[in-house]
Structure formats: structure tokens, C-alpha cells
N, C-alpha and C positions, 0 to 999 in steps of 0.2 A: 731808271736808276733807283727804283724803290727798293728792290732787293739789296742793291748796293748800300743804300741808306740804312737798311736794317742791319747789314753787316757792320757798318760803322757804329751804330748804336750798340750792337752786340759786343763789339770790340771794346767800346767805352765801358760797358757794364763789367766786363771781365777786368779791365784795367782798374776801374773804380773799386771793385771788390778786393782786388789785390792791395790797392793803396790803403783801403780801410783795415785790412788785416795787418799790413806792415805798421800802421800807426796805432794798432791796438783797438780799433773799432770793432763793432759787431756787424758783419755783413748780413746777418739775418734780419737786423733791424734798421740798417742804414745802407740803402742801395744807392750807388752813384751812377749817374747816366748822362748821356747827351742825347738830345732828341731833336729831330727836325725832318721836314719833308725831303729836302735835298741837302745833304751834309757836306759843306765845302771846305772844312778846315779842321785841324787838330784842336783839342780842348785848349782854351786860352786862360782858364783860371780854375782853381779848386777851392771850395769854401770850407772843406772839412779839415784841412791841415795847412799850416803856413809853408810847409815843404812840399806842397802838392805837386809841383812840376817835377821835382826830383824823384818823388815817389812814382809818378806816372812814367818817368823815363826808365826807372828800374823795372816797373811792371811791364812796360812795352818790351824790354829786352827779354824778360822771362816769358812773355806771351809768345815771342817769336820762336822760342824753343819748345813750345807746347804743340801737341798734335791734336787737331780737332777730329772727331769721329767722321769717317768718310762713308757716305751712303753707298750701298751696293748697287749694282746695275738694276736689279729688280726694284729696289727702294726708290731710286731716281725715277724709274718709269712710273711707279705708283704715285709719287709726289706730283709728277707732271700730269698724269691722268686726272688726279683730283683737282689740280689747278685749272685744267681745261673745263671740267664739269662745273666748278664753282663760277667760272667766268661766264659760261653759258647761262647759268641760273641767275645772273645779276639782274636781268630784266624783270625778275619776279620779286624784286625788293620793293621799297616804297619811296615816294617822292621826298626830296630834301626840304620841301617848303614846310616849315614849322610843323603843324600837326596833321598835314595831309597824309592820307594812307593809300592814295591811288598809286598804281605801278608807274615807274619812271619810263621815259622814252630815251632813246639814244640821242645825246646832244653833242654838238661840236664845241671844243674849247675855243676855237676861232671860227667866226661866222662863215658858213658854207657859201651862202649867196652874197658874199662881200669879198673880204680879203682872200679867202681860199680860191674863189672863182677868178679873182683878178690875177693870181699868179699861176693858175692852172693852164694846161694845154690839152684840149680835148677831154676836159674833166679829170685830168691826171696831174699829180704833183709828185715831187721827190721829197721823202721824209727821212730824217735821221731816225733809225730804229735800233733797238737793242734786243737781244735774245733773253729769254727767261733765265734767271740765275737761281737755280734750285739750291745749290750748296752755298752757304754763307761765304761771301768774299771770293768765290772761285768763278771767274768769268769764263764761259765757254769760248773756244777759238772763234775769232771773227765776231766778238760780242757786239760791236757797233758796225752798222752798215747803212748805206743809203738804199732805200727801196721805193719803187714806184707804187703809188697808191691812188685809188679812186676817191674823190672828195665826197661822194654820196654817203650819207649817214647809214643807209641801209646795208652798206658793205662793211661798215665799222672799221675802215682802214685808217682813217686820218683823225688822230687825236679826238676820239669820242668817248663819252662816258654815260652811264645811267645815273642821272641826277634828279631831274624834275619830270612831273607828269605832263601830259599833252595839254593841260589847262594852264598850269603855272609857268611852264617854260616860256611860251610865247608872251604871256602877260608880264612876267618879271623882266624879260630882256627886250621888250618892245622898243624902248628908246634907243638901243644900240643895234637894232636890226630893222631899220626903216624899210618900208616897202615902196616900190615904184621907181621908175627910171630917174636917175639923178639925185635920189634921196641921199642926204648926208647926215652924219652924226656929229653933234657938238661935243668934241672931245675935251673942251675946256670946262665942261660941266662936271663938278665933283661926283655927282651921282653916277654919271655914265662911266667915269674912270673906275669907280668902285665896283660897278656892275661887271666890268671886264675883268677886274682882279678877282671878284667873287667867283666868276666862272672858272678861273684858273684854280682857285682854292677848292672849289667843289670837285673838280677833276682829281685833285690830290687826295681829298677826303674819300672819294669813291675808291681810289686805289688802296688807301689805308684799310678801309672797311673790308674790301675784297680780300686783302691779304689775311686779315683776321679770320674771315670765314674759311679761307683756304687752310689755315692752321687748325681751326676747329675740326674740320673734316679729316685732316691727317691724323689728329689725335684719336679718331675713331677707327682708323685703319687697322686691320689685322695683319697686313703685310709689312708695315713699317715696324722695326724693332724699337724697343724702349730707348736705346741709345740714340736712334734717329729722332724719335719724338722729343727727347730731351733737348736736342739741338734746336728744334723748332719752338719748344716752349720758351726758351730764352728770347728768341726773336719775337715771339708772340707778346711777351711782356713789354718789349721795346715799342711795339706798335700801339699797345694800350696807352703808353705814356704820350706817344705822338698824337693819338686821338683825343686824349684829355686836353692837350693844347689846342687841337683843332676845334673842339667844342667851344672853347673860350673865344677863339677867333671867329667862329661862325656867329656867335652871339654879338660880337662887335660889328661884323658886316651887316647883320640884320637890323641892329639899332641904327646904323648909318642909313640904311636903305628905307626903313619904315618909320623911324622916329626923328630923322634929321640930325643925328649927332655926327661928329667927325672924329673917328678913331684913328685915321691914317693921315699922313701928309703925302702929297703927290707932286709930280712935276711932269709936264708934257712938253715935248719939243719935236722938231722935225729935222731929218737929215736927208741927203739926196736919195732919190728913189732907187731901191734894189728890190727885185721880186722875192721877198723873204717874209715869212711870218714866224713869230716866236711867242710862246706863252710859258713863262718861267716863274717859279717861286724857289727861293733858297733862303737858308738860315745858317749863320755861323754858330755852331754848337757851343754851349757853355756847360761846364761840369757843375753838377749840383747833386744834392742828396734828397731822397724821399724815404719815408717810413713804410713799413708793411701795411700800416693802417691806411695810408694814402693810396697804396697800390690797390687795396681792396675797394676803395672808393671809386677808383678808375674802372674796376671791373663792373661796378654797379651804375656806370654812366656819369661819373663825376667829371668836372672840368678843372683845368689848372691854367693859370696865367703863364704864358711862355717866359722862360728865363732869358731868351735872346730874341731880337727883333726879326720878324719875317719880312722878306723883301719880295716885291713882285715886279716883273719886267714884261711888258707887252710891246710887241713890234709887229707892225702890219702896214701895207701900202694903202695910201689914200690919195686919190687924184694924182698929183705929180711929185709926191714926196713920200717918205717913210715916216710914219707916226710912231713915236716912242712914248709910252706911258710908264713911269716909274712910281712905285708906291712903297712906303715903309711905315712902321708903327709910329703913331703920334705920341706915344709914351716916351718922354725924354729920359726916363730912368732906365729904359732897356738898352743894353749894349748892342753894338753891331748894326745900328741903323745905317742905311745908305745916307751919305751926306748930300742931300739934295740942294743945299745952298751952294756948295762948291761946284756941283755938277751944273747948276744953273748958270754959273759964270764961265763955264768952259767954252772954248771955240768950237765951231762945227766939226773941225777935224778931230779934236780931242773927244767929242761926244761919239763920233764914229768909232774911234778906237775903243772907247768904253763899252759901247753896245756890242762890238765884235767880241770883246773879252767875255762879257756876260753870257753871250750865246755859246761860245766855245767851251768855257770853263764850267758854267752853271746850268746850261740849257739841256733839258731832256725832251722837250717838246718843241721842235722847230722844223720847218719845211721850206723848200725853195722851188722856183720855177724849173721845169724840165730843161728849158733853153739855157738857163744859167748853169745848171748841173752839167749839161753836155759840154759847155765851154770849159768848165772846171776839168772835166775828164780829158780834154785835149791836151792840157798842160800838166796833168797829174795832180792838180790842186785838190781834187776830191780825196785822194789818198792822204795828202797833207792834213786836210781837215779831220779825217777819221783818226789819223795818228795823233793829232793834237788833242782831240776829245778823249781818246783812250789814255794818253799820257796824263791828263789832268784828272782822271777818275779817282786815283788814290787820295786819301785825306791829306797826306803830308805834302801833296803837290798843288793843292788848290790855291795857295797864296804865292806860288812862284811867279816871277814876271812872265809875261807873254808878249812876244813880238809877232803879231799876226793881225791881218786886217782882211776880213772876208768881203768888205765893201770895195776895196781898191787894192788889188794884190801888188800893184807897182810901188805902193808906199806903205810903210809899216812903222811902228813905234811902240813904246811901252808907256804905261801910266803908273802913277803912285798907287800902291795897293790899298791905301787908307780910304780911297774913294768908295770902296765897296762896303 
């Protein structure tokens, strides 16, 4: 959903610039944007004008009557060719660990010789997958689908990314990847919880940086027209903002891991075992303004404190239950944090409904056991899941109620939306 997230930010930039023009601002000096890894909702406030929501509503109507440049067939082919080439070259980057310059290895977001192995059959799992979205906001037919994947990192099928080198990857994640038969992880330990969230975060950061490299190469293309390049330049700027937030978050994660600080609050609980794994990050976007000076700082590697809390959701089997680790920002001044106090008081059934919603509405990285999937197919539940995920893709649907339960299809229910 990264390209989808880029479209959401692109949409917000257009809306914000329109709002600025309507209110008499200078769009050249005051850029309005919403930024996030996974963008789940429409803007919720505007700092630049007390009539912000009215202005945005008007701008959205105008935007719906605008025609975005449509890439030609040859331009779409060129963009896809460059995308594939950049992705293949990711292994020649450098390790995410502080100042390490060694090349990264392919790492799993969810441990291969643990949860993935537990839900696999013959080394295979079923993963929710999405096709590349070259044109902003235009999803190809059958955008979401379930695909069978090999869990081995060498194949690169299941939620893998190039993040850390062959020295720092095993050292950093040693405590959540215990060796030996019957070895267990203490998931009540804050550092282990943060390590798992850090892994999700690094996967998202890898995708952000990969998209920037993709755009950089497209700008050099002699096949893409200037109109096509301008479409990607706007999205390039959006990813720069996201990465400025990511640099700030990375510094927080590393302070927690190496200096013993606590930048996040977490909650761990267990629900009845279902062979499913999920590694999710999401943020409710907030409308805000930046200057062109700040934008230039982002180009030079600057960082920025997020305007909205980032939330992390880890779901994986362990022994006879399903472990769920939730984390959100410890900064009480940030809006849109998960209310972990309320979640902690929920019944087991309510927690199952909440996790089901988080996976279906916000999840872009999750997988299930082939046995479970084939049972879904017998009743057509697999199609229902795809239709549900597809329905909740647009920004204006993320906060709609959801009555669905992937853990127990015989029972369903809805939850107050404020819990997210």
C-alpha cells in the first residue's frame, strides 16, 4: 500500500495547496501535507485556517473534477522497468545499523524459523499481496490477491527487506530469534517488544527509500515525458516528508534499544490460536504546513518530529495461543495514539474483533496457513476478505464500521472506532 499511501499524500498536497490559495496563502512558501507509512483516514484538522475543513471539502470537490496526466503505455512500461531494476539493486545499499557501511542481507519482517515456520505447510504460506501501482491512485484490476509463497529468504517471497548486514542482523535481533529446540522469547520484555516493532519500522523505511531511488532514476529517463516526471516529482516530495519523520522515529528506536529510554508505550496480550502472522504499522494523518526551507532540509537528510502518532501491530503464534503486541508513541501530546488503557480492559472477544479489524483495514503485511486458506476457499470467505481489504483501501472508508471476524466467522461484531 505504499504507492497508495503516496497517492494519499499527493492528494493531500493538492488539497492543501488549493486551501492555501483559497485563504490567500502562498503555496510556494507554505506547503500543506499529510504524511504516513500507511494512511488510514482523511485529514482531521487544519492549522492554517479556522475554516480548514470547509476549504478542504471545497478543494476535494474541485480535485474530483481535475484530470491527472495519464502515462502512455510506453511510459508505464519504462516506469515498471526502472522499478524492477532499482529493486534488484537494493542489495547493494548499506546496513541500517548506525554508521555501518556493509551491504545489507535480505531479512524477514517476521522470523522465518519461528512464527513463519509454525504456520507453513511444506515451507509454504499464503500471503496477502498487492500489485505495483505505477499511476497515483489507480489500482490495476485484481490489485489485492492471496498468493502462495516460499518462506525462505533466498526466494524473497515473504515480507523480506534489505535492512541490516550479516553481522548486525543476527546480533541486533538475537533475543527475539532464540536458537535451539523449545527456545522461547520473553515478549513481556520491553526491549523485545521494541525490537519486533523496529523490524516492522525498518521494513517500511526500506520501502520509502526504495521508492525515492525509483523516482530518482525515473527523472533521468529519456523515455518519460516531462508531464510524467512532474507527476512523480510531487510524489517524490511526499516521500521526502515521510522519511524525515522516519529518521526521527529511527533515532527514538535506537535510543530505546541502546540507551535504555522508553519512547513508546506497549501492550501485550494473547487470544485463541489461529495460524496467522501480521506485521503492521499505521498512522492517522494530520494536516500541517511546512516551508520551502524545511523541505530543503529534508533533501539534505534532516528529520522531523511526526505530527501524528505511529502505531504498530504484531500478531504471531506462540505455543498454544496467538500473541499480539501493540505499540504507540509515548508522547502524550501527539494525536491519534492507540488507547492501550482501554484495550487492556477489553474482553478476549473484543480483542479478537479489534485485531481482526486492524488486520483487514490497516494491514499490508500479513499471511496465513495454507490449511486455513483452503478452508476459507471452500466457503468463499477468501473472496470476502479480499473484497473487504479492497473496500477499505480508500482514505474516506478507513473509519467506517467493520463487521467481520477472521478468527471466528460464525460470530461477528463491531467496535467503537475511537479505540484505534
